[in-house]
N, C-alpha and C positions, 0 to 999 in steps of 0.2 A: 662539571668543570672544576678543575683543581684551582683553589684560590692561592695563587703564588704570593700574593701580598698579605696573606693572613698573619704571619708573624709580625710583619711591619705594622699592620693595622692594630695589632694587639700590644704594641709597645716593645717588641723584642729589640735588644741592642744588636749591633753588627756581630756576625758570627755564623757558624754552621750549626744547624739543628737537625739531627738525624733521628728518625723514628724507625724502629724495627717492627714490622707488622708480621704476625704469623696467622696462618689460616689453613684449612683443610681443602684440598682439591679432590673431588670425588671422581668416579670412573667416567662420568659424562663431562667433567670440566667445571662443574658448579662449585662455588665457594661456600664455606660455612665456618663457624667458629672463628670469625675474624676478630683479632684483638691486638692491641699494642703491647709489645714487650717492654717498652719504656715510654716515658713522656717528658720531653724536654721543655714542655710548657708552651704558652702563647697560642693554644688551640691547635698545635701541629699534630698531635696524636689523633684527635677527633677528626681532623680533616683528612689525614692519611687513611684512617679506617673508612671514612665516607667514600673516598676516591676508589679504594680497592673494591668496596661493596658495590659501587655503581658501575664498575668496569665490566669488560666482556668476560666470557667464560675463558678458562685456561685450558691448555692442552694437557690431558691426563698423562701421568707418568706410566711407564711400561716396565714390567719386570718379567723376564722370560717370555716376551712377546704378548703378555696380557696386561690390560689396563688395570692399574691399582690406585687405591686411595692413598694420598700422602699429605703430610704437613709441610708447608712451604714457609720460608721466612724471606721477606722482601724489605730492603732498606729504602727509605725515602728521605732525601736530604733537602732541607730548605736552606738557602744561602741568603743572608741578609747583609747587604753592603752598606757602606757609610754614605752613599749618595742620597 
């Protein structure tokens, strides 16, 4: 489960915190080489990596009708409000 309160619990001031995660999707949809391209702090990068790693398989990409291995980038944004 994604901890949506993680930045707040770690003392993040109000604002947007976007983490870009990159990973490889193989021909069966399994993920590997999961890493954060950036780290805005407050535990956001680690939590985004954990969430992607524990998620379901992805649909493999196709090129010329054949499944192929590809690197994907996914943005995850945490929004911390003043409330």
